[in-house]
N, CA, C and O atoms as a GROMACS GRO file, in nm:
protein
  332
    1MET      N    1  -1.734   4.910  -1.310
    1MET     CA    2  -1.594   4.874  -1.386
    1MET      C    3  -1.644   4.927  -1.525
    1MET      O    4  -1.756   4.903  -1.569
    2ASN      N    5  -1.561   4.994  -1.583
    2ASN     CA    6  -1.572   5.044  -1.725
    2ASN      C    7  -1.528   4.930  -1.827
    2ASN      O    8  -1.410   4.896  -1.824
    3THR      N    9  -1.607   4.873  -1.910
    3THR     CA   10  -1.565   4.758  -1.992
    3THR      C   11  -1.496   4.810  -2.132
    3THR      O   12  -1.415   4.744  -2.196
    4LEU      N   13  -1.543   4.942  -2.167
    4LEU     CA   14  -1.472   4.999  -2.276
    4LEU      C   15  -1.336   5.027  -2.265
    4LEU      O   16  -1.270   5.035  -2.369
    5ILE      N   17  -1.279   5.043  -2.151
    5ILE     CA   18  -1.128   5.073  -2.142
    5ILE      C   19  -1.077   4.947  -2.072
    5ILE      O   20  -0.956   4.955  -2.051
    6ALA      N   21  -1.128   4.842  -2.033
    6ALA     CA   22  -1.061   4.723  -1.974
    6ALA      C   23  -0.964   4.663  -2.078
    6ALA      O   24  -0.983   4.682  -2.198
    7PRO      N   25  -0.858   4.591  -2.031
    7PRO     CA   26  -0.768   4.518  -2.143
    7PRO      C   27  -0.855   4.414  -2.199
    7PRO      O   28  -0.938   4.357  -2.129
    8GLN      N   29  -0.837   4.384  -2.344
    8GLN     CA   30  -0.896   4.297  -2.385
    8GLN      C   31  -0.804   4.183  -2.419
    8GLN      O   32  -0.683   4.197  -2.432
    9ARG      N   33  -0.876   4.054  -2.433
    9ARG     CA   34  -0.788   3.945  -2.447
    9ARG      C   35  -0.778   3.907  -2.621
    9ARG      O   36  -0.866   3.941  -2.701
   10SER      N   37  -0.682   3.847  -2.652
   10SER     CA   38  -0.654   3.837  -2.788
   10SER      C   39  -0.744   3.693  -2.830
   10SER      O   40  -0.762   3.602  -2.750
   11PRO      N   41  -0.792   3.692  -2.962
   11PRO     CA   42  -0.879   3.571  -2.955
   11PRO      C   43  -0.787   3.446  -3.003
   11PRO      O   44  -0.844   3.349  -3.053
   12ALA      N   45  -0.644   3.446  -2.991
   12ALA     CA   46  -0.561   3.338  -3.019
   12ALA      C   47  -0.538   3.273  -2.874
   12ALA      O   48  -0.542   3.350  -2.778
   13LEU      N   49  -0.518   3.150  -2.854
   13LEU     CA   50  -0.500   3.070  -2.737
   13LEU      C   51  -0.329   3.090  -2.722
   13LEU      O   52  -0.238   3.089  -2.806
   14PRO      N   53  -0.334   3.109  -2.565
   14PRO     CA   54  -0.181   3.120  -2.540
   14PRO      C   55  -0.083   3.020  -2.581
   14PRO      O   56  -0.129   2.908  -2.608
   15SER      N   57   0.036   3.037  -2.592
   15SER     CA   58   0.122   2.920  -2.646
   15SER      C   59   0.147   2.795  -2.540
   15SER      O   60   0.185   2.684  -2.578
   16GLU      N   61   0.124   2.822  -2.417
   16GLU     CA   62   0.107   2.692  -2.345
   16GLU      C   63  -0.012   2.621  -2.352
   16GLU      O   64  -0.024   2.510  -2.300
   17LEU      N   65  -0.096   2.673  -2.410
   17LEU     CA   66  -0.250   2.581  -2.417
   17LEU      C   67  -0.255   2.522  -2.538
   17LEU      O   68  -0.334   2.430  -2.561
   18GLN      N   69  -0.159   2.575  -2.640
   18GLN     CA   70  -0.174   2.504  -2.779
   18GLN      C   71  -0.104   2.362  -2.760
   18GLN      O   72  -0.002   2.326  -2.700
   19HIS      N   73  -0.211   2.290  -2.844
   19HIS     CA   74  -0.136   2.150  -2.879
   19HIS      C   75  -0.030   2.120  -2.972
   19HIS      O   76  -0.055   2.135  -3.092
   20HIS      N   77   0.067   2.086  -2.942
   20HIS     CA   78   0.194   2.077  -3.028
   20HIS      C   79   0.203   1.914  -3.085
   20HIS      O   80   0.231   1.822  -3.009
   21PRO      N   81   0.177   1.898  -3.212
   21PRO     CA   82   0.176   1.773  -3.268
   21PRO      C   83   0.304   1.708  -3.250
   21PRO      O   84   0.296   1.585  -3.257
   22SER      N   85   0.428   1.757  -3.227
   22SER     CA   86   0.525   1.697  -3.209
   22SER      C   87   0.555   1.650  -3.053
   22SER      O   88   0.666   1.627  -3.006
   23SER      N   89   0.435   1.643  -2.988
   23SER     CA   90   0.474   1.614  -2.828
   23SER      C   91   0.516   1.482  -2.834
   23SER      O   92   0.475   1.410  -2.925
   24ARG      N   93   0.617   1.428  -2.720
   24ARG     CA   94   0.672   1.323  -2.707
   24ARG      C   95   0.605   1.204  -2.658
   24ARG      O   96   0.552   1.208  -2.547
   25ARG      N   97   0.600   1.087  -2.737
   25ARG     CA   98   0.530   0.972  -2.673
   25ARG      C   99   0.623   0.899  -2.599
   25ARG      O  100   0.742   0.903  -2.629
   26PRO      N  101   0.578   0.830  -2.502
   26PRO     CA  102   0.649   0.753  -2.403
   26PRO      C  103   0.734   0.643  -2.479
   26PRO      O  104   0.694   0.586  -2.580
   27SER      N  105   0.844   0.622  -2.424
   27SER     CA  106   0.944   0.534  -2.518
   27SER      C  107   0.882   0.367  -2.476
   27SER      O  108   0.799   0.340  -2.390
   28PRO      N  109   0.938   0.294  -2.548
   28PRO     CA  110   0.887   0.145  -2.535
   28PRO      C  111   0.914   0.092  -2.372
   28PRO      O  112   0.830   0.049  -2.293
   29LEU      N  113   1.036   0.108  -2.353
   29LEU     CA  114   1.090   0.096  -2.205
   29LEU      C  115   0.982   0.165  -2.086
   29LEU      O  116   0.958   0.108  -1.980
   30ASP      N  117   0.918   0.308  -2.126
   30ASP     CA  118   0.857   0.342  -2.022
   30ASP      C  119   0.736   0.293  -2.018
   30ASP      O  120   0.681   0.283  -1.908
   31ARG      N  121   0.670   0.252  -2.138
   31ARG     CA  122   0.557   0.170  -2.149
   31ARG      C  123   0.562   0.036  -2.090
   31ARG      O  124   0.467  -0.007  -2.024
   32ILE      N  125   0.675  -0.037  -2.111
   32ILE     CA  126   0.691  -0.168  -2.027
   32ILE      C  127   0.683  -0.150  -1.880
   32ILE      O  128   0.610  -0.220  -1.811
   33ALA      N  129   0.769  -0.043  -1.825
   33ALA     CA  130   0.772  -0.015  -1.693
   33ALA      C  131   0.646   0.025  -1.639
   33ALA      O  132   0.618  -0.018  -1.527
   34PHE      N  133   0.564   0.102  -1.698
   34PHE     CA  134   0.406   0.129  -1.667
   34PHE      C  135   0.337   0.010  -1.653
   34PHE      O  136   0.269  -0.006  -1.552
   35ALA      N  137   0.344  -0.085  -1.745
   35ALA     CA  138   0.257  -0.201  -1.751
   35ALA      C  139   0.299  -0.291  -1.638
   35ALA      O  140   0.209  -0.348  -1.577
   36ILE      N  141   0.428  -0.310  -1.601
   36ILE     CA  142   0.471  -0.397  -1.489
   36ILE      C  143   0.412  -0.333  -1.361
   36ILE      O  144   0.348  -0.398  -1.278
   37GLY      N  145   0.439  -0.196  -1.351
   37GLY     CA  146   0.385  -0.124  -1.233
   37GLY      C  147   0.230  -0.138  -1.220
   37GLY      O  148   0.184  -0.167  -1.110
   38ILE      N  149   0.166  -0.124  -1.302
   38ILE     CA  150   0.011  -0.159  -1.293
   38ILE      C  151  -0.020  -0.296  -1.249
   38ILE      O  152  -0.108  -0.320  -1.165
   39ARG      N  153   0.056  -0.393  -1.310
   39ARG     CA  154   0.037  -0.547  -1.268
   39ARG      C  155   0.080  -0.563  -1.133
   39ARG      O  156   0.022  -0.643  -1.059
   40LEU      N  157   0.181  -0.489  -1.094
   40LEU     CA  158   0.229  -0.512  -0.923
   40LEU      C  159   0.102  -0.466  -0.845
   40LEU      O  160   0.045  -0.542  -0.767
   41LEU      N  161   0.058  -0.337  -0.869
   41LEU     CA  162  -0.020  -0.279  -0.795
   41LEU      C  163  -0.169  -0.354  -0.790
   41LEU      O  164  -0.232  -0.356  -0.685
   42LEU      N  165  -0.216  -0.412  -0.905
   42LEU     CA  166  -0.296  -0.518  -0.898
   42LEU      C  167  -0.278  -0.643  -0.825
   42LEU      O  168  -0.372  -0.691  -0.761
   43TRP      N  169  -0.169  -0.697  -0.830
   43TRP     CA  170  -0.148  -0.796  -0.755
   43TRP      C  171  -0.116  -0.777  -0.611
   43TRP      O  172  -0.139  -0.873  -0.538
   44SER      N  173  -0.070  -0.678  -0.562
   44SER     CA  174  -0.057  -0.648  -0.440
   44SER      C  175  -0.210  -0.630  -0.363
   44SER      O  176  -0.215  -0.638  -0.240
   45GLU      N  177  -0.315  -0.609  -0.430
   45GLU     CA  178  -0.455  -0.560  -0.379
   45GLU      C  179  -0.538  -0.684  -0.423
   45GLU      O  180  -0.660  -0.674  -0.436
   46ARG      N  181  -0.468  -0.810  -0.448
   46ARG     CA  182  -0.538  -0.922  -0.483
   46ARG      C  183  -0.603  -0.992  -0.351
   46ARG      O  184  -0.544  -0.992  -0.243
   47SER      N  185  -0.728  -1.050  -0.369
   47SER     CA  186  -0.783  -1.104  -0.233
   47SER      C  187  -0.711  -1.216  -0.170
   47SER      O  188  -0.640  -1.296  -0.231
   48ARG      N  189  -0.728  -1.215  -0.075
   48ARG     CA  190  -0.628  -1.322   0.033
   48ARG      C  191  -0.704  -1.442   0.023
   48ARG      O  192  -0.824  -1.436  -0.001
   49PRO      N  193  -0.640  -1.562   0.041
   49PRO     CA  194  -0.742  -1.689   0.072
   49PRO      C  195  -0.782  -1.684   0.215
   49PRO      O  196  -0.721  -1.627   0.306
   50ALA      N  197  -0.887  -1.748   0.221
   50ALA     CA  198  -0.951  -1.767   0.353
   50ALA      C  199  -0.870  -1.818   0.449
   50ALA      O  200  -0.784  -1.901   0.418
   51PRO      N  201  -0.887  -1.775   0.584
   51PRO     CA  202  -0.788  -1.832   0.697
   51PRO      C  203  -0.834  -1.986   0.704
   51PRO      O  204  -0.949  -2.031   0.696
   52ASP      N  205  -0.723  -2.048   0.722
   52ASP     CA  206  -0.717  -2.189   0.758
   52ASP      C  207  -0.761  -2.229   0.893
   52ASP      O  208  -0.676  -2.211   0.981
   53ARG      N  209  -0.854  -2.271   0.922
   53ARG     CA  210  -0.925  -2.290   1.078
   53ARG      C  211  -0.816  -2.390   1.162
   53ARG      O  212  -0.786  -2.373   1.280
   54ALA      N  213  -0.771  -2.488   1.085
   54ALA     CA  214  -0.688  -2.590   1.151
   54ALA      C  215  -0.561  -2.525   1.193
   54ALA      O  216  -0.508  -2.539   1.304
   55ARG      N  217  -0.513  -2.448   1.087
   55ARG     CA  218  -0.389  -2.369   1.140
   55ARG      C  219  -0.386  -2.277   1.254
   55ARG      O  220  -0.294  -2.260   1.334
   56HIS      N  221  -0.531  -2.207   1.247
   56HIS     CA  222  -0.534  -2.121   1.370
   56HIS      C  223  -0.564  -2.197   1.469
   56HIS      O  224  -0.508  -2.152   1.569
   57SER      N  225  -0.631  -2.300   1.496
   57SER     CA  226  -0.661  -2.396   1.615
   57SER      C  227  -0.539  -2.439   1.655
   57SER      O  228  -0.521  -2.430   1.777
   58ARG      N  229  -0.436  -2.489   1.583
   58ARG     CA  230  -0.316  -2.534   1.622
   58ARG      C  231  -0.249  -2.422   1.696
   58ARG      O  232  -0.208  -2.450   1.809
   59HIS      N  233  -0.231  -2.289   1.646
   59HIS     CA  234  -0.157  -2.195   1.698
   59HIS      C  235  -0.219  -2.156   1.834
   59HIS      O  236  -0.149  -2.118   1.928
   60ARG      N  237  -0.363  -2.167   1.839
   60ARG     CA  238  -0.415  -2.138   1.979
   60ARG      C  239  -0.363  -2.248   2.072
   60ARG      O  240  -0.317  -2.212   2.181
   61GLU      N  241  -0.367  -2.376   2.040
   61GLU     CA  242  -0.326  -2.468   2.110
   61GLU      C  243  -0.173  -2.456   2.160
   61GLU      O  244  -0.141  -2.468   2.278
   62GLN      N  245  -0.087  -2.432   2.061
   62GLN     CA  246   0.061  -2.394   2.087
   62GLN      C  247   0.056  -2.267   2.191
   62GLN      O  248   0.139  -2.270   2.281
   63ASP      N  249  -0.021  -2.174   2.187
   63ASP     CA  250  -0.003  -2.061   2.268
   63ASP      C  251  -0.058  -2.098   2.394
   63ASP      O  252   0.005  -2.060   2.493
   64ALA      N  253  -0.170  -2.169   2.414
   64ALA     CA  254  -0.193  -2.234   2.553
   64ALA      C  255  -0.109  -2.317   2.607
   64ALA      O  256  -0.095  -2.304   2.728
   65ALA      N  257  -0.043  -2.405   2.551
   65ALA     CA  258   0.053  -2.490   2.590
   65ALA      C  259   0.184  -2.400   2.637
   65ALA      O  260   0.242  -2.428   2.741
   66ARG      N  261   0.221  -2.302   2.564
   66ARG     CA  262   0.330  -2.208   2.628
   66ARG      C  263   0.278  -2.142   2.743
   66ARG      O  264   0.352  -2.143   2.842
   67ALA      N  265   0.169  -2.086   2.754
   67ALA     CA  266   0.128  -2.018   2.859
   67ALA      C  267   0.118  -2.100   2.970
   67ALA      O  268   0.140  -2.050   3.080
   68ALA      N  269   0.084  -2.244   2.960
   68ALA     CA  270   0.062  -2.325   3.079
   68ALA      C  271   0.217  -2.355   3.131
   68ALA      O  272   0.247  -2.360   3.251
   69ARG      N  273   0.315  -2.373   3.018
   69ARG     CA  274   0.451  -2.401   3.062
   69ARG      C  275   0.525  -2.273   3.141
   69ARG      O  276   0.597  -2.288   3.239
   70GLU      N  277   0.498  -2.162   3.089
   70GLU     CA  278   0.544  -2.048   3.164
   70GLU      C  279   0.492  -2.043   3.316
   70GLU      O  280   0.565  -2.047   3.414
   71GLN      N  281   0.349  -2.035   3.316
   71GLN     CA  282   0.294  -2.042   3.440
   71GLN      C  283   0.342  -2.142   3.532
   71GLN      O  284   0.357  -2.110   3.650
   72HIS      N  285   0.373  -2.276   3.486
   72HIS     CA  286   0.442  -2.362   3.573
   72HIS      C  287   0.566  -2.320   3.621
   72HIS      O  288   0.590  -2.326   3.742
   73TRP      N  289   0.662  -2.272   3.523
   73TRP     CA  290   0.782  -2.225   3.573
   73TRP      C  291   0.781  -2.111   3.676
   73TRP      O  292   0.863  -2.104   3.768
   74GLN      N  293   0.694  -2.032   3.656
   74GLN     CA  294   0.674  -1.910   3.763
   74GLN      C  295   0.623  -1.953   3.884
   74GLN      O  296   0.659  -1.898   3.987
   75SER      N  297   0.544  -2.045   3.885
   75SER     CA  298   0.515  -2.092   4.025
   75SER      C  299   0.610  -2.185   4.092
   75SER      O  300   0.591  -2.209   4.211
   76LEU      N  301   0.712  -2.242   4.028
   76LEU     CA  302   0.824  -2.309   4.068
   76LEU      C  303   0.924  -2.197   4.124
   76LEU      O  304   0.979  -2.200   4.234
   77ALA      N  305   0.935  -2.112   4.044
   77ALA     CA  306   1.032  -1.995   4.080
   77ALA      C  307   0.982  -1.900   4.201
   77ALA      O  308   1.057  -1.825   4.264
   78LEU      N  309   0.861  -1.911   4.221
   78LEU     CA  310   0.809  -1.863   4.346
   78LEU      C  311   0.807  -1.915   4.468
   78LEU      O  312   0.798  -1.857   4.577
   79GLN      N  313   0.820  -2.066   4.435
   79GLN     CA  314   0.811  -2.154   4.546
   79GLN      C  315   0.961  -2.164   4.604
   79GLN      O  316   0.974  -2.180   4.725
   80ALA      N  317   1.064  -2.157   4.529
   80ALA     CA  318   1.198  -2.158   4.538
   80ALA      C  319   1.240  -2.075   4.667
   80ALA      O  320   1.181  -1.969   4.690
   81PRO      N  321   1.339  -2.121   4.751
   81PRO     CA  322   1.372  -2.048   4.858
   81PRO      C  323   1.474  -1.933   4.791
   81PRO      O  324   1.534  -1.947   4.684
   82LEU      N  325   1.479  -1.820   4.874
   82LEU     CA  326   1.556  -1.711   4.820
   82LEU      C  327   1.699  -1.751   4.858
   82LEU      O  328   1.712  -1.810   4.966
   83ARG      N  329   1.789  -1.731   4.798
   83ARG     CA  330   1.928  -1.735   4.850
   83ARG      C  331   2.017  -1.607   4.880
   83ARG      O  332   2.132  -1.620   4.924
   0.00000   0.00000   0.00000
């Protein structure tokens, strides 16, 4: 490539890359909304409390009792004569 006849760049920055001092700052309402959004995100990622062992054991007992009731009714249904 011949660099003597290649198009040359101008030394000035293109207008889209220049910083305009009159750039718009976010309004106070936008800043408040942003702060609320950040706090909601942080709140949603908070650590959860440790599981309650008593509650889990109570649920297991309830599940076992329900399964026993269902099994009892199913055995009664199988023993019943067909009509």
